[in-house]
Every structure is written in structure tokens, then in C-alpha cells.
C-alpha positions in Angstrom: 138.3 78.7 71.8 140.0 79.9 75.0 140.1 83.5 73.9 136.4 83.4 73.1 135.6 82.0 76.5 137.7 84.7 78.3 136.0 87.4 76.2 132.6 86.1 77.2 133.5 85.9 80.9 134.9 89.5 80.6 131.7 90.8 79.0 129.6 89.1 81.7 131.6 90.7 84.5 131.5 94.2 82.8 127.7 93.8 82.3 127.2 92.8 86.0 129.3 95.8 87.2 127.3 98.1 84.9 124.0 96.7 86.2 125.0 97.2 89.8 126.2 100.7 89.1 122.9 101.6 87.4 121.0 100.2 90.3 122.9 102.5 92.7 123.1 105.7 90.6 120.0 105.3 88.4 117.8 107.3 90.7 119.9 110.4 90.1 119.2 110.1 86.4 115.4 109.7 86.8 115.0 106.0 87.2 112.5 105.1 89.9 112.8 101.5 91.2 110.3 101.7 94.0 107.1 99.7 93.5 103.8 101.6 93.5 102.3 101.4 97.0 98.6 100.8 97.2 96.5 99.3 100.0 94.6 96.2 99.0 91.8 94.8 101.2 90.3 91.5 100.5 87.6 89.7 102.6 88.6 86.2 103.8 86.2 83.5 104.8 87.6 81.1 107.3 86.1 77.6 107.3 86.5 76.6 110.9 84.4 74.2 112.9 
């Protein structure tokens, strides 16, 4: 049971390191993480007395 737990922790650490590495170098391989930038205008009615 201990070996299985250690293996699971090891895989989680390796997966986290891989995810962080992909976030940093992904743009060099064509991954674009920036959100689309559009301007949104919405009228607001203020109910003030």
C-alpha cells in the first residue's frame, strides 16, 4: 500500500512539473494562452432617488 501511495505522489509531482513547463514553453510550440480581447459595452440604468 505504501509503494502505491508513493507512486501516486510521484506521478502527481511529475504531472505538475510537466504542466508548469508546458505553460512556460507552450507558446514556442504554437499554444496561445492569451484570451481573445474584445470590447463590450452594455448600457446600465441606475435606480437612484
